[in-house]
LOKOL-87362 format. One record per residue (C-alpha): residue number from 1; residue in three letters; x, y, z. Coordinates in Angstrom, 3 decimals, padded with zeros to 6 digits. Last residue first. Layout:
(NUM 'Ala' (X Y Z))
...
This chain:
(247 'Val' (-001.291 002.577 -024.551))
(246 'Gly' (-001.860 004.873 -021.491))
(245 'Phe' (000.757 005.990 -018.925))
(244 'Asp' (-001.424 004.822 -016.101))
(243 'Val' (000.183 005.836 -012.768))
(242 'Val' (000.275 003.789 -009.629))
(241 'Leu' (001.538 005.895 -006.718))
(240 'Asn' (003.741 004.971 -003.789))
(239 'Leu' (005.307 007.049 -000.990))
(238 'Ser' (008.244 005.486 000.882))
(237 'Gly' (009.520 004.779 004.350))
(236 'Gly' (012.948 005.356 005.992))
(235 'Asn' (011.975 008.757 007.498))
(234 'Met' (013.917 010.660 004.747))
(233 'Thr' (011.687 009.521 001.824))
(232 'Arg' (011.871 007.018 -001.100))
(231 'Val' (009.430 007.464 -003.931))
(230 'His' (008.086 004.315 -005.723))
(229 'Leu' (006.182 005.375 -008.779))
(228 'Leu' (004.354 002.061 -009.886))
(227 'Ser' (003.679 001.719 -013.532))
(226 'Lys' (000.400 001.088 -015.565))
(225 'Gly' (000.341 000.981 -019.323))
(224 'Lys' (003.171 002.117 -021.400))
(223 'Gln' (006.294 004.167 -020.536))
(222 'His' (008.062 005.863 -023.458))
(221 'Asn' (007.392 009.310 -022.136))
(220 'Asp' (009.868 008.839 -019.219))
(219 'Leu' (008.791 011.099 -016.426))
(218 'Ile' (009.607 014.943 -016.177))
(217 'Ile' (010.469 015.662 -012.532))
(216 'Lys' (009.069 018.554 -010.465))
(215 'Glu' (010.295 019.566 -007.045))
(214 'Glu' (008.406 021.463 -004.349))
(213 'Phe' (009.853 022.837 -001.124))
(212 'Pro' (008.476 023.900 002.332))
(211 'Arg' (011.109 025.411 004.771))
(210 'Asp' (010.192 025.037 008.451))
(209 'Glu' (013.121 026.317 010.490))
(208 'Lys' (015.516 025.039 013.099))
(207 'Gln' (018.617 026.933 012.571))
(206 'Cys' (022.093 026.041 011.297))
(205 'Asn' (024.603 028.894 011.656))
(204 'Gly' (028.044 027.106 011.480))
(203 'Asn' (027.631 026.573 007.796))
(202 'Asp' (026.740 022.812 008.113))
(201 'Lys' (025.947 021.637 004.774))
(200 'Tyr' (023.263 018.839 004.715))
(199 'Glu' (022.235 017.359 001.351))
(198 'Ala' (019.088 015.983 -000.079))
(197 'Leu' (018.425 013.269 -002.617))
(196 'Pro' (015.003 012.475 -003.950))
(195 'Leu' (015.399 008.791 -005.111))
(194 'Val' (012.527 007.663 -007.481))
(193 'Val' (012.137 003.915 -008.219))
(192 'Met' (010.139 003.535 -011.509))
(191 'Val' (008.309 000.124 -011.764))
(190 'Gln' (006.274 -001.503 -014.479))
(189 'Pro' (008.799 -001.893 -017.378))
(188 'Ser' (011.457 -002.690 -014.809))
(187 'Thr' (014.017 -000.985 -012.802))
(186 'Asn' (013.668 002.451 -014.451))
(185 'Leu' (015.575 004.423 -011.839))
(184 'Val' (014.909 007.958 -011.366))
(183 'Lys' (017.516 009.978 -009.469))
(182 'Thr' (016.519 013.465 -008.035))
(181 'Glu' (018.936 016.056 -007.174))
(180 'Lys' (020.283 018.125 -004.166))
(179 'Phe' (017.463 019.581 -002.225))
(178 'Ser' (018.592 021.577 000.724))
(177 'Met' (019.286 021.164 004.449))
(176 'Cys' (021.332 023.795 006.360))
(175 'Thr' (018.219 025.788 007.195))
(174 'Asn' (016.659 022.934 009.189))
(173 'Thr' (013.163 021.542 009.129))
(172 'Phe' (012.915 020.799 005.470))
(171 'Ser' (009.416 020.503 004.032))
(170 'Gly' (007.867 018.223 001.455))
(169 'Arg' (006.425 018.136 -001.979))
(168 'Leu' (007.275 016.003 -005.011))
(167 'Val' (005.473 016.509 -008.394))
(166 'Leu' (005.889 013.902 -011.102))
(165 'Val' (005.420 015.139 -014.497))
(164 'Lys' (003.622 013.187 -017.236))
(163 'Thr' (004.162 013.954 -020.875))
(162 'Asp' (000.932 014.691 -022.700))
(161 'Gly' (002.738 014.601 -026.013))
(160 'Pro' (004.234 018.049 -025.648))
(159 'Val' (003.036 019.397 -023.238))
(158 'Ala' (002.689 018.664 -019.525))
(157 'Ser' (000.399 016.451 -017.474))
(156 'Glu' (000.279 016.388 -013.705))
(155 'Thr' (001.389 013.723 -011.296))
(154 'Phe' (001.119 013.421 -007.438))
(153 'Ile' (003.358 013.068 -004.410))
(152 'Glu' (003.128 014.386 -000.845))
(151 'Ser' (005.330 014.175 002.318))
(150 'Ile' (008.836 013.987 000.974))
(149 'Pro' (011.505 014.516 003.555))
(148 'Ala' (014.483 014.548 001.227))
(147 'Tyr' (016.741 011.406 001.171))
(146 'Leu' (020.088 011.070 002.568))
(145 'Tyr' (021.554 007.952 000.887))
(144 'Asp' (022.953 004.626 001.832))
(143 'Asp' (020.091 004.170 004.337))
(142 'Pro' (019.473 003.061 007.865))
(141 'Gly' (023.143 003.271 008.848))
(140 'Ala' (025.578 000.440 009.157))
(139 'Asn' (027.043 001.088 005.713))
(138 'Glu' (027.297 -000.615 002.358))
(137 'Ser' (023.930 -002.532 002.898))
(136 'Gln' (023.677 -005.964 001.429))
(135 'Asn' (020.988 -006.190 -001.063))
(134 'Ile' (017.486 -007.635 -000.891))
(133 'Lys' (015.999 -009.160 -003.968))
(132 'Ile' (012.328 -009.740 -004.568))
(131 'Thr' (010.636 -012.605 -006.382))
(130 'Thr' (007.342 -013.136 -008.004))
(129 'Ser' (003.829 -014.715 -007.636))
(128 'Tyr' (003.871 -018.208 -006.329))
(127 'His' (000.468 -019.406 -005.034))
(126 'Asp' (000.012 -020.834 -001.643))
(125 'Val' (-003.205 -022.806 -000.803))
(124 'Gly' (-005.144 -021.769 002.240))
(123 'Leu' (-008.588 -022.195 000.566))
(122 'Tyr' (-009.148 -018.456 000.365))
(121 'Asp' (-005.914 -018.041 -001.501))
(120 'Lys' (-002.336 -017.635 000.031))
(119 'Phe' (-000.012 -015.321 -001.871))
(118 'Tyr' (003.717 -016.451 -002.480))
(117 'Ile' (006.852 -014.262 -002.742))
(116 'Lys' (010.261 -015.913 -003.446))
(115 'Tyr' (013.043 -014.321 -001.763))
(114 'Glu' (016.500 -013.297 -002.949))
(113 'Gly' (019.193 -012.537 -000.415))
(112 'Ala' (020.335 -009.957 002.256))
(111 'Ala' (018.430 -010.384 005.450))
(110 'Leu' (014.896 -008.784 005.645))
(109 'Val' (013.565 -005.810 007.402))
(108 'Asn' (009.756 -005.569 007.149))
(107 'Leu' (007.805 -006.921 004.275))
(106 'Asp' (005.570 -003.786 004.276))
(105 'Val' (002.628 -004.316 001.776))
(104 'Val' (001.319 -001.162 000.096))
(103 'Lys' (-002.315 -001.852 -000.944))
(102 'Thr' (-004.368 -000.988 -004.067))
(101 'Tyr' (-008.174 -001.627 -004.521))
(100 'Pro' (-010.515 -002.045 -007.368))
(99 'Val' (-014.367 -002.498 -006.929))
(98 'Ile' (-016.015 -004.348 -009.643))
(97 'Met' (-019.881 -003.908 -009.607))
(96 'Met' (-022.775 -005.878 -008.268))
(95 'Ala' (-024.069 -003.431 -005.704))
(94 'Cys' (-024.463 -005.403 -002.396))
(93 'Met' (-027.229 -004.869 000.169))
(92 'Asp' (-025.449 -005.730 003.481))
(91 'Gln' (-025.947 -008.862 005.641))
(90 'Pro' (-023.119 -010.878 003.922))
(89 'His' (-020.430 -008.235 004.819))
(88 'Tyr' (-017.163 -009.712 003.443))
(87 'Tyr' (-013.893 -008.401 004.816))
(86 'Gly' (-010.615 -008.643 002.720))
(85 'Gln' (-007.297 -010.375 003.417))
(84 'Asp' (-004.118 -010.369 001.247))
(83 'Glu' (-002.322 -013.212 003.117))
(82 'Ile' (001.338 -012.964 002.140))
(81 'Val' (003.864 -015.929 002.317))
(80 'Ile' (007.527 -014.981 002.005))
(79 'Lys' (010.172 -017.588 001.164))
(78 'Asn' (013.956 -017.591 001.512))
(77 'Glu' (013.510 -021.299 002.701))
(76 'Thr' (015.297 -020.755 006.098))
(75 'Ser' (014.321 -017.132 006.207))
(74 'Asn' (010.580 -017.917 006.191))
(73 'Pro' (008.653 -014.527 006.150))
(72 'Thr' (004.951 -014.484 007.177))
(71 'Val' (003.075 -011.207 006.102))
(70 'Ile' (-000.539 -010.765 007.008))
(69 'Thr' (-002.415 -007.961 005.310))
(68 'Pro' (-005.504 -006.447 006.953))
(67 'Gly' (-008.841 -005.946 005.285))
(66 'Val' (-010.171 -003.945 002.234))
(65 'Lys' (-014.027 -004.244 001.812))
(64 'His' (-016.300 -006.751 000.058))
(63 'Cys' (-020.032 -006.041 000.198))
(62 'Thr' (-019.493 -003.559 -002.728))
(61 'Asp' (-019.177 -006.198 -005.366))
(60 'Pro' (-016.786 -008.485 -007.135))
(59 'Tyr' (-013.613 -007.123 -005.338))
(58 'Ser' (-010.459 -006.078 -007.250))
(57 'Gly' (-006.712 -006.318 -007.056))
(56 'Glu' (-003.527 -004.332 -006.970))
(55 'Ile' (-000.398 -004.914 -004.872))
(54 'Val' (002.539 -002.694 -003.823))
(53 'Ile' (005.767 -004.236 -002.507))
(52 'Gln' (007.784 -003.066 000.471))
(51 'Ser' (011.204 -003.640 002.198))
(50 'Thr' (011.867 -001.752 005.468))
(49 'Asp' (015.531 -001.149 004.892))
(48 'Asn' (018.545 -002.311 006.749))
(47 'Asp' (019.154 -005.479 004.516))
(46 'Asp' (018.941 -003.257 001.489))
(45 'Phe' (016.126 -002.372 -000.877))
(44 'Gly' (017.155 -001.166 -004.339))
(43 'Ser' (014.275 -002.657 -006.378))
(42 'Pro' (010.534 -001.937 -006.305))
(41 'Val' (008.210 -005.054 -006.823))
(40 'Tyr' (004.778 -004.290 -008.341))
(39 'Val' (002.254 -007.075 -007.886))
(38 'Lys' (-000.780 -007.387 -010.137))
(37 'Ser' (-004.221 -009.145 -010.009))
(36 'Pro' (-003.998 -009.740 -006.321))
(35 'Leu' (-005.184 -013.155 -004.888))
(34 'His' (-007.735 -012.766 -002.086))
(33 'Asn' (-008.062 -014.170 001.338))
(32 'Leu' (-011.336 -013.932 003.128))
(31 'Lys' (-012.475 -012.644 006.403))
(30 'Glu' (-016.219 -013.111 007.035))
(29 'Val' (-018.412 -010.586 008.964))
(28 'Pro' (-020.871 -012.301 011.152))
(27 'Glu' (-024.472 -012.430 010.286))
(26 'Pro' (-026.534 -009.758 012.027))
(25 'Ala' (-028.004 -010.441 015.499))
(24 'Ala' (-031.736 -010.618 015.356))
(23 'Tyr' (-033.473 -007.248 016.089))
(22 'Ala' (-036.446 -007.756 013.920))
(21 'Ser' (-036.838 -011.475 014.792))
(20 'Gln' (-036.591 -010.697 018.511))
(19 'Thr' (-039.160 -007.925 018.265))
(18 'Phe' (-041.544 -010.262 016.179))
(17 'Leu' (-041.103 -013.087 018.794))
(16 'Ala' (-041.733 -010.630 021.738))
(15 'Gly' (-044.788 -009.301 020.045))
(14 'Thr' (-046.101 -012.923 019.698))
(13 'Met' (-045.346 -013.573 023.321))
(12 'Met' (-047.241 -010.402 024.458))
(11 'Leu' (-050.225 -011.175 022.182))
(10 'Gly' (-050.439 -014.736 023.737))
(9 'Leu' (-050.232 -013.279 027.218))
(8 'Phe' (-053.086 -010.892 026.485))
(7 'Leu' (-055.166 -013.730 024.968))
(6 'Ser' (-054.548 -015.896 028.038))
(5 'Phe' (-055.429 -013.035 030.332))
(4 'Val' (-058.708 -012.431 028.396))
(3 'Ser' (-059.442 -016.219 028.627))
(2 'Gln' (-058.801 -016.167 032.356))
(1 'Met' (-061.307 -013.387 032.958))
């Protein structure tokens, strides 16, 4: 009887071991810093704007995923250190393929001046990348212009020469608001800053009303390679789109 009980106990313990092995806790997800392959720096930010840059990079396999971005400004040294973090899932089955990603990085409101931008690698070493200039605002408000409330941007092709057209969509919420004009600033070979300007004319009978609009802008056909389209909008933010103009 005792030998039967011992055999039963042994089987129970073996089963418990197999169960524990089958349901072992997965390896913890790692958080790693990455160095971007390209950094786009729009111009025209003032010391009352939320300044932004856009970065591009790639992961070596499908086990790497986009993570948070940590921005540490140092106003004393006019230096900004960025940690472009990504998650690594070591317990997953990985497809060995390049996985590109794009991030919009908010640098927050910065004092007027020129700042050097560094990216921290996975060893914690800072690498210089580029600079961004912050202008002094000409007024106390949040923007020097009244921008249209843009909610969607995309590009489409037009003939001749496969010219690209930028499409802006949004909606006014007041009958006294209308689209005025769009300014496109080619601030660098890789960045186009788009300013969709609106105007407000009080006719004494302004009403709250949802009024959708769409505007199309023919882009510079001399652009080559990838460029950032940085579109400012009424709420103080921006919409960003990286477009490949070809070779």
